[in-house]
Structures are given as C-alpha cells and as structure tokens.
C-alpha positions, 0 to 999 in steps of 0.5 A: 749452337748452345742447344747442340752443346747442351744436348751433347752434355746431356747425352754424355752425362745421362745415367752417369755420376756426371749428370750432376753437371747437366743439372747444375748447368740447367739451373745456372743458364736461368739464373746467371743471365738475370745477374748479367743483365745488371752489368749495364747498371754500372756499364751502360756505355759498354758493349753488351755483356749479357747472355748474347755475349755468352752465346756468341763466345760459344758460337765462336769456340765451335767455329774455331775448333769445329763441332766434330772436335767438340764432340770429342771433348769430355763432359766436364770440358763441355760443361766448363765451356758453357759455364765459363762463357756465361760467368767470365764477366759476372765480375762486372756486376757490382753491388752497392756495398762494393761501390761504397767500399771502393769510393772510400778505398786508398786503391780507388783514390790512387786510381782516380789520381792516376786519371787526373794525371793522364790527359791522354786517358779517355776519362780524364775529362770526367776525373778533373771535374772533381777534387780530392781532399785526403781520401774524399772525392768532392765536386768542384762545383756546387751546381748539380749536373748529370755530367758529374753523375755519369762521370763518377759512374764511368770512373767506377766502371773502369776501376772495376773493369780492370779487376773484373776477372778476379771478381768473377773468380770470387763470385763463382766461389762465393755466389751468395755472399758476393751477389746474393746469387742463389745457385745449388752447391754441395753436389759437385765438388768445390774443387771443380768450381775452383777450376771454373773460377781460375779459367774465368780469372785467366781471360784477362791475364797475360798468356804466360799466366794462362799457361800456368793453369793445370793441363789436366785435372780429375773431373767427374766419373773417369773423365778429365777436365782440361783447364788450360785448354778451356781458358784458351778457347774462352780467350779466343771466343771473347776476342772474336766477338767483333760484330756490329750489334754489340752496343745498346742504343737505348742504354747510350741514350740514358747518358748525358755524355758518352766517353770517347773510348765508348764512341771509338769502340762502338765505331770499331764494331760498326766498321767491320765489313767482312768477317770469316771465322771457321776451323781453317781461317780467320779473316776480318776487314774493317773500314774506318772513317776516322783515325781513332777508330782505325787505331783502336781496331788495329790494336784489337786485331794485333791482340787477336793475332798475338793470341792466336800465334802464342796459342799455336806455338804452345798448342801441343801443351794446350790441346787435350789429346793428339790428333785434335787438329790445329787452330785456324790460320790468321788470314787478313786482319785488315784495317782500312782508313777510308781515303788514307793508306796504310803502308802494308795494309796492317800497320798504320804509318806513324813516327817512331823514336829511335830508342838509342838516339833518344837515350843518347839525348837524355844522357846529355846532348845539350842537357849538361855542360860537362859529364861530371855534372851528371854525378849530382843526379846519382847523389840526388837519387840517393838523397831522395831515397834516404828521405823516403826511408826517414819518413817511413821509419819515423812518421809515426813517432816524429812530427816533421815540422821544419828542416831546422828541427833539432830532432830531424837533424839528429835523425839524418845523421844516422843515414849518411851517404858514403862516396868512395873514389879509388884509383884502380889502374893506369893503362897507357894514356887511360886511367881508371877510377872506381866510384861507389855511392852507398845510401841507406834509403829504400832500395830498388824493388823489382817494381821500381826497376820496371819503371827505371827500365822505361825512361821517364815512366817513374812519374807513374809509379803510384806506390811511390807517389802515394808515399811522397804525397803523404810527406810534408812538402819540404821533406819530399824528394826532388824528383822521380828516379828515371830520366836523371839516372840515364845521365850516369852513362855520360861517365860510364858504359856499365853500372852495377847496383847492389840493393835491398828493398825496404818494402819486401827485403828483396835483395838483388844485384843489377847490372845496367848497360848503356844503349851505346855500349856493346851490351846494347842497353842490357839489364841483368838481374840476379836475385840473392838470398839475404838476412837481417844483417844486410840493411835496405839501401843501394850500393852503386858502382861505376868504373870511370875512365879519364885521360891520364894527361888531358890534351885540353881542359876548361875549368870554371872559377868556382871549381877549386879542387880542379884548379888546385890539381891543375896548379899543382901538376908537375909533368916531371914527377906526376904520372897523371893530371886528374882534372876530371876527378877534381871536377867530380869532387867539386861537384860533390862539394857543391852538392854537400854544401846545402844537402839535408843528408850528410855526405861522407867522402873517401878518396883512396881510402882517406876521409875527405873533410868537408869545410861546412860545419853547419848542421842545417844550411838555412836559418829560417823555414816558412811553411806556407810557401815551403821555403827555407831562407837565409836573410842578410841586410844589404843596402844595395840591389842584390841577386837572389841565390836560389836552391831547389831541394838543397841544390843550387839552381840558376835563376833570372829573378829581379834583383832584391833591394835592401836584402841579400837572400838565399832561398831553398824551394821545396813546394813545386815538383822539379819537372814543373819548375826546373829545366830538364837538366835541373840547372835552372828555374824555368822562366815561366815559373819565376814570377810566381816563385818571386812573389812567394819569396817576397811573401815568405820574407814578409812573414819571416821578417815580421816574426823575427825582426829584432833577431834579424836586425840587431843594430839601428841601421840594420833595422832601418834597412829591414824596414826600408825593405818592408816599406818598399815592397808592401804595395808591389803584390796583393799578397803583401798588402795584408801584412801589418808593418806599422810596427816597423817605421824605422826607415823614416830615420834613415839618413841620406848622405848628401854631397852638400851636407856632411850631416845628411838628412832623414829620408822621410823629411826629403820625401815629405818636403820635396819640391822637385827632383832632378836625375843626372845620368853619366856624371862620371863621379869617380869619388863615389860608386853608384848614386850620390844625392844633394838636397837643398830647400826642397830641391833634390838631385840624384847623380848617377854614373850610368844610364839608370839610377843604381841604388835601392835608396834612389828607387825607394825615394822615387817609389814614394813620390812618383804619384805626386809628380805634377809636371815634367819640367825638362829633359835632354837626350845624349846623341847615343839616345840615353837620357842626360838628365830629367827633372820633375816638379811636385808643386801645384800646376794648373798648366799642361803636364809637359810643355808643348815644346817638349811634347813635340820632342816626345812625339818625334821620339815615339815615332823613331822606335817601335817597342810596340807599333802603336803607343800610349802617349801623354795627352795635352789638355787641349785634347782632353777629349782623347784622354783615357781613364787611368786603368785603360789597358790593351795588350801589345800597346806600349806606354811611352816612357822617357826612360825604361827605369822611371815610372810616373803617371801622366794623362794618356791618349792613344797615339794616331801614329803607327811605327813599322820596323822596315829592316833597313838600317839607313831608314829603320823606322817608318811611321804612318797614321792609322785611325779607324772605327775599332780605335775610335770605339776603344777610346770611347769605351775607355774615355776619361770623361764619360760626357765625351762623345764618339764624334768629339773623339773623331774631331779631336784626332783630326785636329791633333793630326793637323797640328802635329803631323 
C-alpha cells in the first residue's frame, strides 16, 4: 500500500510548490530505515521496529479509513502519514553518548531504584543483580556474566522506551545533532517539521493530550495539514500491529536470558488466531496457552477498544472535513485462555477489592484501639513534612550530625506545629469541636495529592523518596503520607486542607471526604492565587463531633487529662463531659513528650502549657545504628522503653540487666519494623533491633563511662552490664572493656555475713551452688544469697532466679560445672531446688538414680517430640560433639532459666501429645538409619563406628525402657 500512497503524493504535488514534500519523502524513505535498523542494538528483545513496522502502520491506516478517503486527503496530510509512520519510533535509536549520559544521571538512578523496589516488574530480577552506591551502579559480584551485560541493556532499553516519543520529537527537529542523520532541510518550512514532531510525540501520550494538537494548520500551497487527525490515525495503526511475525528469532538468540515481558509479548502476537481490520469492523481473536499471555493480550485489546471509542466520541473534532465517514466499529476483541473460561468472553474472572470496604479497614477496623489514636497520624505527617523542609532549607549550610546538636535544636524552634481546639456548638446530645493543625512543612503539591488519593501508593513517590534518601537516617521522616492519613476519617467525615507547596508555591484548598460519607470519598480541589506573604505548609481543619454526655467510656491509667475531666465532672453545673477531648489532649501530650519538632496547643484560644522543658528528650546519639538513648543504672532486670522516630511504640524485647534504657529508633522504615497501626514493633524485627541496642549501649558506655556513672557503686553496675553482655553477640566481642573492671569489687549482701563479699571472690572460689525456689522469704524481695567456705546458695521467692546478680554469677560459672549433685521437683512440676558442684569429678555428670528421674520426666512432656538428653559415660559411644545441632530437637533442661553444659546424646524416645487430658503424652522408641547416620556424623569420638552406635542404643533401651 505504501506504493499507492507514494504515487498519490506524487500526483498531488507534481508541478506544484508542494512537490518539495515528495522530494523530501523520496530521500527520507531511504535514510530513515537505515537508522531504524539500529533500534535492535538496544532493543533486541523487542518486537521489530524497523521499516516493516512502519509499512504495517500505513497498511492499517488505509484499511481503517479506506483508500477512497486517503485520496481525499491533502498532499501534506499524506506526507505526514508516510513520515510519521517511519519516524515515530526513531527515538528508540540511542547513541552511545546518550547511554553514557543516562547511566550517570539522577533520573536513571531513580528509575533503577524504582525497579529494585518493585518485585512485580519484569526487570526486577535484573535490577537486583546490581548495587547502587551514591550515583554509581555497581555489579554485586566480580565474576563476569552475560546476565549482567544483558540485564543493564534491558534496563536502559526500558528507560529510553518510556521517553522514546519525546526523543523522536527531538530527533525530527535536530536529526544531525541527535543521530548524525543527514536529511535535507531548508526548503520545507521548519514549522512543518515541528508539526510532524508533535504528531510523533503524541503517539504514546494520553488521548486528552492528542486532542490539544491543532485541528488544522497551514500546509504547502493552499492545502492545510490536520495534525490531530494524523496523530489519531498513527495511534490506531500502531495499536493494530498485532500479527504473528513481529519478533526476530535471530536477535532473541543473541541474549543469555529473555525478560518475562518479552516472552509474554511474543506469545501475545503468536496467540492471534483471527484478525479482521477494514473500514467497517475490527475483530481480533486470540487463543492463549497461559494466564500471563492472556492477561497482557486482554490489556492490549482494552487499550485498542478504549482508543477507538474515544476517537469515535470526538470524531467530529478530529476528521478534516464532514462526509469523510466514520471509524470502523469494534466487533469481537476476544481472548480465550485455552482450557479455561472467561465469564463474558472479554474480562477475565479475578478477585477485586471493594474500595469502600478496604478504606473502612484502613480507617481503623482492628488497627486502632480508639479513634483518638488516629490523631497522632496527623501530627506525625506534620512532623515529617517539617523535617523535610528543614533539610531542604538548611542542608547546604548546616551539618546535621545529631539530634542533640544545639544549632539543630535552635532551627526546629522556628518550625513549630500549632494545634487549635475550639468548642463550636452543642446541638442536643451532640457537641462539635473544630480542630486545626498547622505546620510549616513542604505542603502538598498536585503530584503529592495524586499519591494521597491512591491509598498506600505514596511509597512510590520517587521525588519525595529521593529527598528522604539524601537525609541522615535520624532526620528522615517516619513514613510516607498515605495509609496513616486515612485514619483521620475515624474522627470526621470531612477534612479541609489549605496548603502551599514548598517546591512550586502552588496554593490549593482541598476538601477530602470519607468514602463512608454522603460525598462518597470525593476530593475537591481549588487552585488559589498566592503571594510571598503566604508561607509553605499545611493548615488542616476537621469538625469533631462527640456525645455531650457519653453513655459509657473507658479510660486508661495514663490518660491523665481524660481522668481529670471525668473526676471533675458535676452533672448539675456542667453541660458536657468532654472525655473524648481529654483523650485527644492526652494523645497530643504523649506525642509532644519526645517530639523533635516543638508543638503549641491552644484550647479555646488559651495557650496550653506542656510540662516538658527539655529541648531534646534523649541524651545520647549513636550514629552507627542511628539510635538515640537515655541510660540509667538500675541493678534489676528492666524493660526497654522504645520509641520510633520520637514516638512511643510497644515492644517485646528481652529484659535488660543492670540498666534502665529508653531507645529512639531511627534506622529502619516504619513499614519494615512497625505493625500497621504503628503502635508496636514487629516481632520478627525485635532480635535484630535488640542486638543493635546492645551494640549502641556498648559504644556509648565505653565512650562516656565516667560521665554516665558518677559514684563507685554506679560504676560497678555499669561494669557488670558490660561484662555480662560482652559474649552474648559477636558484634560486642570486639569492644575492649578491660578498662572497666569495677564489677569485681561489687559486694554481695549475704544473709549469713553482714559485711558481704566481693562478687569476684565468690566466682573464683566457688565449690558448689544451690538454688532454692519458692523460699517465701518475706523479709527480702527477689533473691538473697549465702556464702561460706566456697558453698554458695541463692534463695528466690519464685520459680526462677529474679535478680540480674544471680544471672551474672551463673553466667560466669556455668561452664565450670562438673556435676549435677541433686535436684527435687514440687508436685506442681516446678523445681524445689537444684545443686551443682565445681570440684573435680571423675564420675558421671549425674548419678544413675537422678538420670532415671530425668529420663522419665523427658517422656512426660513434648516441647519437642524428640530430645537431646544427658549421656552417661557407659554410653559414651552415643555422645555428641558440643556443636551438634538439628532443628526441632529440644535440649532437655531441668529448668528453662538455667543453661549449663553436659555430655549429650539423642534420646531414642519420641513423645506424642495425644490430646487426651487423662493420658496427655505417649512415648515410644523410634530408631532408624536416618538417626544412626546423623549421630555418626556428629559423634564426639571420631573413632566410634556406626555399628557401635547401633549396639549402644540396643543396650540403652534394654536398660532404661
């Protein structure tokens, strides 16, 4: 068909001024295909974008509108069809200079990071093979691999594909400078090439942008060009290039691995079974073998259907003259997934989320104990926005070293968050309050609003993420504006925001409505004129309605204001009981307690004075783990009080001996370590955080020992902490604590000696230790100690040793235990006492009488079905090496809180929980080659044979079964 259009162009221009169009085309049709052949250099995994693609587009255009209508077009419109079909994808030809420039650009780095953050992207598997350090992309491994070479090519290709239509525009306007493409210019007005460039640029844009192209432009001679019409034809012709032969098998064979998107697109083309395109009807039927192909084909068909429908609706504003006719109707665009059904032949069946229900869940079902808790999300958004602005305004002039920096504290004083709570009216049993939160942050731009409208998508706001990634970890915002913000609709149905953007000074009034309100989630936006008197930031206003006299309420012990309001209520003189307001005030007070940004609260226009006078709540900052800490000596076991980005969060950390600690966590993202309601640290993150807290404590204590611990007893307790934990984690073992031996002088208070005894002396001279449980000693709380002639006794009033001192002593001596002397259990299963010896022992670790007792006890509970048990010397062939380990096999303990080494073997007995209360556990003997092989591989004595292991188990069972 291209010949027919060429002949038509020649006929229409012969002997006229417009014959320069034919001359230009005659030259370009030879030059441009050569350039298009280079597309495959960067896009070997793509469908062909050479001259065959261009010719197919021309054929499709002719089919859609009919050749008889082509003949009615002006010469310049025909020329534009030919040129646009050939040049619209020329932006996919990328010079080496542009590739190098891209690799070092912020835009490409951001794009690369986006791929690494998106596991659903087809290029994710290639992107994660690289590390990004600053603005440099590096291989993760030193070994040369074609996967790396091809992977970076695929990523670059996708980067340029997304902008190729704009690049096509640039190349059309500057062919020589962009691609060294020699094509004659100077005869045809440059304005005509600009029209061509805009047409090509529009082929990937939104349809609304296409409709912004001129309907009509002066052409050559007396003929007009119709850019909008040509752009629409180009889009349809491009979308209809669907047939089977679109990929080069030769190019695909040059790749070490083909991206999944390429495989799916190739399958899409191969799935086309039936294809009709003419000026009356478009029918396409695809039969797909797999879901991914069907999915991508359906998406393509939907795109085609949408494009034709939109053009039909606007056809009178597209077509160059009346009587031109109409586009063909869409017939069957049908995707068949072989051996599966689509419910209507078009849309594949799939689960969908009811938006209203989803937002209702996000707005609080199960996430917040009470609606007032959502108020802190609003305050946190204000703090986050303020931190971003502080960074942007001061990053060039201030080195953000630590939250305790005096200059930083002075800076934040200029960015207070103001909260206004005003009583508005009481109507019957309902009372209304107006609550305003004003910040001096970066405000909300139109782009930010797009992310806010789509709940949970703010984590993809790359512009904001880039700013955050530049910031020191301790200064970074706690999260991304989005899911938490939705919780505000627990308090109100309508939110009004007045905001000015820091970036573009865009000033907007925004009204946000709950999906459960009469306005059904509507977002109303008004652009407003502004001047420099209005500063960036957000003013957020809500109307909060409460029961004037609540029918019932529940107040927590720490909600002081709510309690005070309840206690001060007099039903004879007060019109309302404002407990809900008190809860919000308590929430504000809790938030303000450790906030890095100052808060100002005004209630009914009166300034509310906060009790805290400290400029910075935390005393120490440890940079490696980005933790702030307050440290106080306390001889007991203490719960760690945790904060995330200055806000209290619950935790289940193990207790900390000798120190009381408050920790403020800055290092991790909120979504990674906090539960969805941001109230609690995720259990799976606690071990890592706990080790980081200990490491930071070691760093801070060893640097500030004298200032942290003033008195000698304080120094001893600080030293006990260092000595107790130094071997718990590998990261702590590198710390030199030899300068802090103060623990050795710590004096134990003894029941039998008023003068006490130094703890080191006890540890070095101990001969035996006895722990008595449930001593019910009311004169002392916790553990008490006796020591005489090397015999040490711990008396505790519970089923475990209570004191950190007891734990410290045991940790120092547990590896020196030579014999389990005696133990006795109470009827309730708890230990009554246990006694160990540290003196030389050539006999068994445990007497045979006590061994039988242990063996019987091990068969009456099943912490794990199979257990590791003590090994007697006569069965030494079954003894395991110390480091032997297998998952889900529990090491038998006399007591959960006492760890000590003993010679070990695998029990031949397996215990099963029957579920029957009267006979809860059943034990049986299970021995097999798998067990024998494992014991053989982990035997203590390398001279032991497998046959000896089998024989010893037979003897063991004969004796103890």
